[in-house]
Each structure stands twice: as structure tokens, then as C-alpha cells.
PyMOL CGO cylinders between C-alpha atoms (Angstrom):
from pymol import cmd
from pymol.cgo import CYLINDER

trace = [
    CYLINDER, 101.61, 95.00, 104.19, 103.56, 98.21, 103.71, 0.3, 1, 1, 1, 1, 1, 1,
    CYLINDER, 103.56, 98.21, 103.71, 105.19, 101.00, 105.69, 0.3, 1, 1, 1, 1, 1, 1,
    CYLINDER, 105.19, 101.00, 105.69, 104.17, 104.42, 104.36, 0.3, 1, 1, 1, 1, 1, 1,
    CYLINDER, 104.17, 104.42, 104.36, 105.98, 107.71, 104.94, 0.3, 1, 1, 1, 1, 1, 1,
    CYLINDER, 105.98, 107.71, 104.94, 103.40, 110.47, 105.04, 0.3, 1, 1, 1, 1, 1, 1,
    CYLINDER, 103.40, 110.47, 105.04, 106.02, 113.23, 104.88, 0.3, 1, 1, 1, 1, 1, 1,
    CYLINDER, 106.02, 113.23, 104.88, 107.71, 111.72, 101.81, 0.3, 1, 1, 1, 1, 1, 1,
    CYLINDER, 107.71, 111.72, 101.81, 104.52, 110.32, 100.24, 0.3, 1, 1, 1, 1, 1, 1,
    CYLINDER, 104.52, 110.32, 100.24, 106.15, 106.97, 99.46, 0.3, 1, 1, 1, 1, 1, 1,
    CYLINDER, 106.15, 106.97, 99.46, 106.30, 103.35, 100.57, 0.3, 1, 1, 1, 1, 1, 1,
    CYLINDER, 106.30, 103.35, 100.57, 109.38, 102.67, 102.71, 0.3, 1, 1, 1, 1, 1, 1,
    CYLINDER, 109.38, 102.67, 102.71, 109.07, 98.91, 102.79, 0.3, 1, 1, 1, 1, 1, 1,
    CYLINDER, 109.07, 98.91, 102.79, 106.75, 95.99, 102.17, 0.3, 1, 1, 1, 1, 1, 1,
    CYLINDER, 106.75, 95.99, 102.17, 106.33, 92.55, 103.68, 0.3, 1, 1, 1, 1, 1, 1,
    CYLINDER, 106.33, 92.55, 103.68, 104.07, 89.79, 102.38, 0.3, 1, 1, 1, 1, 1, 1,
    CYLINDER, 104.07, 89.79, 102.38, 101.70, 88.39, 104.98, 0.3, 1, 1, 1, 1, 1, 1,
    CYLINDER, 101.70, 88.39, 104.98, 101.75, 84.60, 104.67, 0.3, 1, 1, 1, 1, 1, 1,
    CYLINDER, 101.75, 84.60, 104.67, 98.47, 82.76, 104.08, 0.3, 1, 1, 1, 1, 1, 1,
    CYLINDER, 98.47, 82.76, 104.08, 98.67, 81.01, 107.46, 0.3, 1, 1, 1, 1, 1, 1,
    CYLINDER, 98.67, 81.01, 107.46, 99.69, 84.15, 109.34, 0.3, 1, 1, 1, 1, 1, 1,
    CYLINDER, 99.69, 84.15, 109.34, 98.39, 87.64, 110.03, 0.3, 1, 1, 1, 1, 1, 1,
    CYLINDER, 98.39, 87.64, 110.03, 99.55, 91.21, 110.56, 0.3, 1, 1, 1, 1, 1, 1,
    CYLINDER, 99.55, 91.21, 110.56, 100.48, 90.55, 114.20, 0.3, 1, 1, 1, 1, 1, 1,
    CYLINDER, 100.48, 90.55, 114.20, 103.43, 88.41, 113.12, 0.3, 1, 1, 1, 1, 1, 1,
    CYLINDER, 103.43, 88.41, 113.12, 104.20, 90.39, 109.95, 0.3, 1, 1, 1, 1, 1, 1,
    CYLINDER, 104.20, 90.39, 109.95, 104.42, 93.86, 111.56, 0.3, 1, 1, 1, 1, 1, 1,
    CYLINDER, 104.42, 93.86, 111.56, 107.54, 93.06, 113.63, 0.3, 1, 1, 1, 1, 1, 1,
    CYLINDER, 107.54, 93.06, 113.63, 109.21, 91.56, 110.56, 0.3, 1, 1, 1, 1, 1, 1,
    CYLINDER, 109.21, 91.56, 110.56, 108.52, 94.73, 108.57, 0.3, 1, 1, 1, 1, 1, 1,
    CYLINDER, 108.52, 94.73, 108.57, 109.72, 96.96, 111.43, 0.3, 1, 1, 1, 1, 1, 1,
    CYLINDER, 109.72, 96.96, 111.43, 112.96, 94.98, 111.67, 0.3, 1, 1, 1, 1, 1, 1,
    CYLINDER, 112.96, 94.98, 111.67, 113.68, 95.78, 108.00, 0.3, 1, 1, 1, 1, 1, 1,
    CYLINDER, 113.68, 95.78, 108.00, 113.36, 99.54, 108.54, 0.3, 1, 1, 1, 1, 1, 1,
    CYLINDER, 113.36, 99.54, 108.54, 115.47, 102.23, 110.15, 0.3, 1, 1, 1, 1, 1, 1,
    CYLINDER, 115.47, 102.23, 110.15, 112.82, 103.94, 112.29, 0.3, 1, 1, 1, 1, 1, 1,
    CYLINDER, 112.82, 103.94, 112.29, 114.90, 105.77, 114.91, 0.3, 1, 1, 1, 1, 1, 1,
    CYLINDER, 114.90, 105.77, 114.91, 113.28, 109.11, 115.75, 0.3, 1, 1, 1, 1, 1, 1,
    CYLINDER, 113.28, 109.11, 115.75, 110.08, 108.24, 113.87, 0.3, 1, 1, 1, 1, 1, 1,
    CYLINDER, 110.08, 108.24, 113.87, 106.49, 108.06, 115.05, 0.3, 1, 1, 1, 1, 1, 1,
    CYLINDER, 106.49, 108.06, 115.05, 104.97, 104.75, 114.00, 0.3, 1, 1, 1, 1, 1, 1,
    CYLINDER, 104.97, 104.75, 114.00, 101.18, 104.59, 113.58, 0.3, 1, 1, 1, 1, 1, 1,
    CYLINDER, 101.18, 104.59, 113.58, 99.43, 101.23, 113.39, 0.3, 1, 1, 1, 1, 1, 1,
    CYLINDER, 99.43, 101.23, 113.39, 95.76, 100.22, 113.42, 0.3, 1, 1, 1, 1, 1, 1,
    CYLINDER, 95.76, 100.22, 113.42, 94.19, 98.14, 116.20, 0.3, 1, 1, 1, 1, 1, 1,
    CYLINDER, 94.19, 98.14, 116.20, 95.56, 94.85, 114.85, 0.3, 1, 1, 1, 1, 1, 1,
    CYLINDER, 95.56, 94.85, 114.85, 99.06, 96.10, 115.70, 0.3, 1, 1, 1, 1, 1, 1,
    CYLINDER, 99.06, 96.10, 115.70, 98.14, 97.08, 119.26, 0.3, 1, 1, 1, 1, 1, 1,
    CYLINDER, 98.14, 97.08, 119.26, 100.35, 94.37, 120.76, 0.3, 1, 1, 1, 1, 1, 1,
    CYLINDER, 100.35, 94.37, 120.76, 102.82, 94.52, 123.67, 0.3, 1, 1, 1, 1, 1, 1,
    CYLINDER, 102.82, 94.52, 123.67, 105.63, 92.89, 121.66, 0.3, 1, 1, 1, 1, 1, 1,
    CYLINDER, 105.63, 92.89, 121.66, 105.21, 95.42, 118.86, 0.3, 1, 1, 1, 1, 1, 1,
    CYLINDER, 105.21, 95.42, 118.86, 105.40, 98.39, 121.25, 0.3, 1, 1, 1, 1, 1, 1,
    CYLINDER, 105.40, 98.39, 121.25, 108.55, 96.94, 122.80, 0.3, 1, 1, 1, 1, 1, 1,
    CYLINDER, 108.55, 96.94, 122.80, 110.18, 96.55, 119.39, 0.3, 1, 1, 1, 1, 1, 1,
    CYLINDER, 110.18, 96.55, 119.39, 109.32, 100.12, 118.39, 0.3, 1, 1, 1, 1, 1, 1,
    CYLINDER, 109.32, 100.12, 118.39, 110.80, 101.52, 121.61, 0.3, 1, 1, 1, 1, 1, 1,
    CYLINDER, 110.80, 101.52, 121.61, 113.88, 99.26, 121.29, 0.3, 1, 1, 1, 1, 1, 1,
    CYLINDER, 113.88, 99.26, 121.29, 114.44, 100.75, 117.84, 0.3, 1, 1, 1, 1, 1, 1,
    CYLINDER, 114.44, 100.75, 117.84, 114.31, 104.27, 119.40, 0.3, 1, 1, 1, 1, 1, 1,
    CYLINDER, 114.31, 104.27, 119.40, 111.01, 105.30, 117.84, 0.3, 1, 1, 1, 1, 1, 1,
    CYLINDER, 111.01, 105.30, 117.84, 107.62, 106.26, 119.28, 0.3, 1, 1, 1, 1, 1, 1,
    CYLINDER, 107.62, 106.26, 119.28, 104.17, 104.94, 118.48, 0.3, 1, 1, 1, 1, 1, 1,
    CYLINDER, 104.17, 104.94, 118.48, 100.51, 105.82, 118.14, 0.3, 1, 1, 1, 1, 1, 1,
    CYLINDER, 100.51, 105.82, 118.14, 98.27, 102.75, 118.17, 0.3, 1, 1, 1, 1, 1, 1,
    CYLINDER, 98.27, 102.75, 118.17, 94.53, 102.29, 117.94, 0.3, 1, 1, 1, 1, 1, 1,
    CYLINDER, 94.53, 102.29, 117.94, 93.05, 100.58, 120.99, 0.3, 1, 1, 1, 1, 1, 1,
    CYLINDER, 93.05, 100.58, 120.99, 89.94, 98.53, 120.34, 0.3, 1, 1, 1, 1, 1, 1,
    CYLINDER, 89.94, 98.53, 120.34, 88.28, 95.48, 121.85, 0.3, 1, 1, 1, 1, 1, 1,
    CYLINDER, 88.28, 95.48, 121.85, 91.02, 93.14, 120.59, 0.3, 1, 1, 1, 1, 1, 1,
    CYLINDER, 91.02, 93.14, 120.59, 92.85, 94.19, 123.79, 0.3, 1, 1, 1, 1, 1, 1,
    CYLINDER, 92.85, 94.19, 123.79, 89.83, 93.36, 125.91, 0.3, 1, 1, 1, 1, 1, 1,
    CYLINDER, 89.83, 93.36, 125.91, 91.09, 94.16, 129.43, 0.3, 1, 1, 1, 1, 1, 1,
    CYLINDER, 91.09, 94.16, 129.43, 92.97, 97.36, 128.57, 0.3, 1, 1, 1, 1, 1, 1,
    CYLINDER, 92.97, 97.36, 128.57, 90.11, 98.56, 126.34, 0.3, 1, 1, 1, 1, 1, 1,
    CYLINDER, 90.11, 98.56, 126.34, 87.54, 97.94, 129.09, 0.3, 1, 1, 1, 1, 1, 1,
    CYLINDER, 87.54, 97.94, 129.09, 89.63, 99.74, 131.74, 0.3, 1, 1, 1, 1, 1, 1,
    CYLINDER, 89.63, 99.74, 131.74, 90.33, 102.75, 129.52, 0.3, 1, 1, 1, 1, 1, 1,
    CYLINDER, 90.33, 102.75, 129.52, 86.71, 102.98, 128.31, 0.3, 1, 1, 1, 1, 1, 1,
    CYLINDER, 86.71, 102.98, 128.31, 85.40, 102.82, 131.89, 0.3, 1, 1, 1, 1, 1, 1,
    CYLINDER, 85.40, 102.82, 131.89, 87.86, 105.52, 133.01, 0.3, 1, 1, 1, 1, 1, 1,
    CYLINDER, 87.86, 105.52, 133.01, 86.90, 107.87, 130.16, 0.3, 1, 1, 1, 1, 1, 1,
    CYLINDER, 86.90, 107.87, 130.16, 83.15, 107.29, 130.67, 0.3, 1, 1, 1, 1, 1, 1,
    CYLINDER, 83.15, 107.29, 130.67, 83.47, 108.24, 134.35, 0.3, 1, 1, 1, 1, 1, 1,
    CYLINDER, 83.47, 108.24, 134.35, 85.70, 111.21, 133.51, 0.3, 1, 1, 1, 1, 1, 1,
    CYLINDER, 85.70, 111.21, 133.51, 83.22, 112.55, 130.95, 0.3, 1, 1, 1, 1, 1, 1,
    CYLINDER, 83.22, 112.55, 130.95, 80.30, 112.15, 133.38, 0.3, 1, 1, 1, 1, 1, 1,
    CYLINDER, 80.30, 112.15, 133.38, 82.22, 114.18, 135.97, 0.3, 1, 1, 1, 1, 1, 1,
    CYLINDER, 82.22, 114.18, 135.97, 83.31, 116.68, 133.27, 0.3, 1, 1, 1, 1, 1, 1,
    CYLINDER, 83.31, 116.68, 133.27, 86.91, 115.64, 134.00, 0.3, 1, 1, 1, 1, 1, 1,
    CYLINDER, 86.91, 115.64, 134.00, 86.66, 117.22, 137.45, 0.3, 1, 1, 1, 1, 1, 1,
    CYLINDER, 86.66, 117.22, 137.45, 90.09, 117.19, 139.09, 0.3, 1, 1, 1, 1, 1, 1,
    CYLINDER, 90.09, 117.19, 139.09, 91.67, 115.50, 136.08, 0.3, 1, 1, 1, 1, 1, 1,
    CYLINDER, 91.67, 115.50, 136.08, 94.54, 116.87, 134.00, 0.3, 1, 1, 1, 1, 1, 1,
    CYLINDER, 94.54, 116.87, 134.00, 93.76, 116.49, 130.30, 0.3, 1, 1, 1, 1, 1, 1,
    CYLINDER, 93.76, 116.49, 130.30, 93.99, 118.14, 126.89, 0.3, 1, 1, 1, 1, 1, 1,
    CYLINDER, 93.99, 118.14, 126.89, 90.91, 118.69, 124.73, 0.3, 1, 1, 1, 1, 1, 1,
    CYLINDER, 90.91, 118.69, 124.73, 90.37, 119.58, 121.09, 0.3, 1, 1, 1, 1, 1, 1,
    CYLINDER, 90.37, 119.58, 121.09, 87.19, 119.92, 119.05, 0.3, 1, 1, 1, 1, 1, 1,
    CYLINDER, 87.19, 119.92, 119.05, 86.76, 120.25, 115.31, 0.3, 1, 1, 1, 1, 1, 1,
    CYLINDER, 86.76, 120.25, 115.31, 83.67, 120.64, 113.16, 0.3, 1, 1, 1, 1, 1, 1,
    CYLINDER, 83.67, 120.64, 113.16, 83.95, 120.08, 109.41, 0.3, 1, 1, 1, 1, 1, 1,
    CYLINDER, 83.95, 120.08, 109.41, 81.42, 120.09, 106.61, 0.3, 1, 1, 1, 1, 1, 1,
    CYLINDER, 81.42, 120.09, 106.61, 81.72, 118.54, 103.19, 0.3, 1, 1, 1, 1, 1, 1,
    CYLINDER, 81.72, 118.54, 103.19, 80.31, 115.76, 101.05, 0.3, 1, 1, 1, 1, 1, 1,
    CYLINDER, 80.31, 115.76, 101.05, 76.80, 116.73, 102.24, 0.3, 1, 1, 1, 1, 1, 1,
    CYLINDER, 76.80, 116.73, 102.24, 77.54, 116.03, 105.88, 0.3, 1, 1, 1, 1, 1, 1,
    CYLINDER, 77.54, 116.03, 105.88, 78.72, 117.76, 109.02, 0.3, 1, 1, 1, 1, 1, 1,
    CYLINDER, 78.72, 117.76, 109.02, 81.22, 115.94, 111.21, 0.3, 1, 1, 1, 1, 1, 1,
    CYLINDER, 81.22, 115.94, 111.21, 82.15, 116.81, 114.77, 0.3, 1, 1, 1, 1, 1, 1,
    CYLINDER, 82.15, 116.81, 114.77, 85.28, 115.32, 116.34, 0.3, 1, 1, 1, 1, 1, 1,
    CYLINDER, 85.28, 115.32, 116.34, 86.17, 115.62, 120.00, 0.3, 1, 1, 1, 1, 1, 1,
    CYLINDER, 86.17, 115.62, 120.00, 89.58, 114.52, 121.25, 0.3, 1, 1, 1, 1, 1, 1,
    CYLINDER, 89.58, 114.52, 121.25, 90.73, 114.04, 124.85, 0.3, 1, 1, 1, 1, 1, 1,
    CYLINDER, 90.73, 114.04, 124.85, 94.35, 113.22, 125.76, 0.3, 1, 1, 1, 1, 1, 1,
    CYLINDER, 94.35, 113.22, 125.76, 95.31, 112.04, 129.24, 0.3, 1, 1, 1, 1, 1, 1,
    CYLINDER, 95.31, 112.04, 129.24, 98.69, 111.19, 130.71, 0.3, 1, 1, 1, 1, 1, 1,
    CYLINDER, 98.69, 111.19, 130.71, 98.90, 107.53, 131.73, 0.3, 1, 1, 1, 1, 1, 1,
    CYLINDER, 98.90, 107.53, 131.73, 99.76, 108.66, 135.27, 0.3, 1, 1, 1, 1, 1, 1,
    CYLINDER, 99.76, 108.66, 135.27, 96.12, 109.85, 135.56, 0.3, 1, 1, 1, 1, 1, 1,
    CYLINDER, 96.12, 109.85, 135.56, 94.74, 106.37, 134.86, 0.3, 1, 1, 1, 1, 1, 1,
    CYLINDER, 94.74, 106.37, 134.86, 95.24, 104.23, 137.97, 0.3, 1, 1, 1, 1, 1, 1,
    CYLINDER, 95.24, 104.23, 137.97, 94.26, 101.09, 136.05, 0.3, 1, 1, 1, 1, 1, 1,
    CYLINDER, 94.26, 101.09, 136.05, 97.42, 101.27, 133.91, 0.3, 1, 1, 1, 1, 1, 1,
    CYLINDER, 97.42, 101.27, 133.91, 99.68, 103.83, 135.58, 0.3, 1, 1, 1, 1, 1, 1,
    CYLINDER, 99.68, 103.83, 135.58, 101.98, 101.30, 137.23, 0.3, 1, 1, 1, 1, 1, 1,
    CYLINDER, 101.98, 101.30, 137.23, 102.00, 98.84, 134.36, 0.3, 1, 1, 1, 1, 1, 1,
    CYLINDER, 102.00, 98.84, 134.36, 105.16, 97.69, 132.67, 0.3, 1, 1, 1, 1, 1, 1,
    CYLINDER, 105.16, 97.69, 132.67, 103.65, 95.60, 129.88, 0.3, 1, 1, 1, 1, 1, 1,
    CYLINDER, 103.65, 95.60, 129.88, 103.09, 98.43, 127.40, 0.3, 1, 1, 1, 1, 1, 1,
    CYLINDER, 103.09, 98.43, 127.40, 106.63, 99.72, 126.86, 0.3, 1, 1, 1, 1, 1, 1,
    CYLINDER, 106.63, 99.72, 126.86, 106.78, 103.47, 126.29, 0.3, 1, 1, 1, 1, 1, 1,
    CYLINDER, 106.78, 103.47, 126.29, 103.08, 104.10, 126.90, 0.3, 1, 1, 1, 1, 1, 1,
    CYLINDER, 103.08, 104.10, 126.90, 102.71, 107.70, 128.09, 0.3, 1, 1, 1, 1, 1, 1,
    CYLINDER, 102.71, 107.70, 128.09, 99.37, 109.02, 126.83, 0.3, 1, 1, 1, 1, 1, 1,
    CYLINDER, 99.37, 109.02, 126.83, 95.89, 107.67, 126.15, 0.3, 1, 1, 1, 1, 1, 1,
    CYLINDER, 95.89, 107.67, 126.15, 93.75, 109.52, 123.61, 0.3, 1, 1, 1, 1, 1, 1,
    CYLINDER, 93.75, 109.52, 123.61, 90.01, 109.14, 123.06, 0.3, 1, 1, 1, 1, 1, 1,
    CYLINDER, 90.01, 109.14, 123.06, 88.31, 110.37, 119.89, 0.3, 1, 1, 1, 1, 1, 1,
    CYLINDER, 88.31, 110.37, 119.89, 84.54, 110.68, 119.49, 0.3, 1, 1, 1, 1, 1, 1,
    CYLINDER, 84.54, 110.68, 119.49, 83.31, 111.40, 115.99, 0.3, 1, 1, 1, 1, 1, 1,
    CYLINDER, 83.31, 111.40, 115.99, 79.69, 112.18, 115.05, 0.3, 1, 1, 1, 1, 1, 1,
    CYLINDER, 79.69, 112.18, 115.05, 78.50, 112.77, 111.50, 0.3, 1, 1, 1, 1, 1, 1,
    CYLINDER, 78.50, 112.77, 111.50, 75.13, 113.95, 110.22, 0.3, 1, 1, 1, 1, 1, 1,
    CYLINDER, 75.13, 113.95, 110.22, 73.82, 114.58, 106.74, 0.3, 1, 1, 1, 1, 1, 1,
    CYLINDER, 73.82, 114.58, 106.74, 73.67, 118.33, 106.20, 0.3, 1, 1, 1, 1, 1, 1,
    CYLINDER, 73.67, 118.33, 106.20, 70.69, 118.20, 103.84, 0.3, 1, 1, 1, 1, 1, 1,
    CYLINDER, 70.69, 118.20, 103.84, 68.38, 116.21, 106.08, 0.3, 1, 1, 1, 1, 1, 1,
    CYLINDER, 68.38, 116.21, 106.08, 67.87, 112.95, 104.18, 0.3, 1, 1, 1, 1, 1, 1,
    CYLINDER, 67.87, 112.95, 104.18, 68.85, 109.70, 105.87, 0.3, 1, 1, 1, 1, 1, 1,
    CYLINDER, 68.85, 109.70, 105.87, 71.96, 108.04, 104.51, 0.3, 1, 1, 1, 1, 1, 1,
]
cmd.load_cgo(trace, "trace")
């Protein structure tokens, strides 16, 4: 596993994941090796773990993590909240929205992004388990072939 700096276009550090282990135990070990103060750490859904968020905040950094069904309860609560919010067109809710439509590689892709402050989500507003959690973001992406043949 490696830590990549997008702004510098280089690998900052690497850590071998043991055969009888996984990324969940290796990510904290890699983070401990790095000076991350003031950085924004992005990790896929495997790294969406309470201990990892605590370590990132302890090291004075921020994080963006993917939330998927591996965090079953949180995922279900957030998904339910967003589904209800979309059905009500976010009536009475404070949120940010962005939409982008791109074409290329014979397809058209539409992305919609909603960002909501955690204080708007009663299911997790008063939680203390996810250290530093301030915002939940939902992304919906739809792609279609632009020349009409099925992919």
C-alpha cells in the first residue's frame, strides 16, 4: 500500500500489507510513518474506520473517506436520510449542490454532488465515534453511451 501526493505527483511512503492482514491494519501503520499535519487524507471505503479517523485527526490532518456498506449502520442511516431529502427536494435542509456533465470516450457522464453538514443529520449529529466528522457528501454518477449501442 502507498501514500500518494497528488500535488507533488509522487509516492510519499509505502507499507507492505502482510498476507494474514489487510488494509485496515496497514493504513494506521503507514499514517504513523508520515508527517501529515495540515494535509487532507483520502482513503477508499476499506479505510472508513473509526480508529483511522481518530489517528488522522490526532496527527492534525483532515480526511475524506468513502462510505459504503462495510459500515452497515452508518451507511444505512446516511442513505435513508439522503433518499428522504431527495424525495422532498431538500425542503428546509441546508446543503450544497454541484452538477457536472462530461462527454468523452463515446459516453456522456452526469455527476450530481450533495454536501450536508453533519448537524443536519439527526442520526449522526450527536455522535462522538467518528472523530472530526463534519460533512457528509453523496455523489450520483450516471453514464450513457453517446452513440447509442449498448456497452
